[in-house]
C-alpha positions, 0 to 999 in steps of 0.5 A: 500500500502506498499513498502520496499527495501534495496539497497546495497552500490555497486548498488548505482552507477547503480541507480545513472547512471539511474537517470542521464540519465533520467536527460539528457532527461529532460534537453533537448528540449522545454518541459523541466521540463514537462516530468515525471517519472513513477515508477512501483513497483511490486514483479518482481522489479522496472520499471522506464519510462520517459514520455513526455507531449505527453505521448510518452515514452522517456526511460525505465529501469527495475531493478530486485529484485536481485539488492536489499537485501530485496524487498517487495511490497503489495497493493490491486492492484495485488501488484503493486504500480504506482508513477508519479512524475516530473523528476525534483523530481527524480533528487532531490532524493539523498541517505541519509548519511550512518548511518552504522558504519565502518566495518558493512556490512549491506546495508542501507535501502532505 
């Protein structure tokens, strides 16, 4: 299994707004903290779902590979990688500080 992507700086706010909406789903109701995020990485792009403990899909987002400078997925399962994690863990992911020198237009790697 391999995954590599470069997310341009101008798309960071879009991804942050999606994560924030997923956060609001997890912070409401009795099953707080028991909801999961399911990520599917495929050659078509990145799909994110918020799933309740009852397996109901609460939210869905699909990001095209066009949002990334470089997007590669390879696996023995038809080049699809599924990741399931608690929504709280998705919230905990923050972009690392940029290591790009001023004036450098290259996108930081994610």
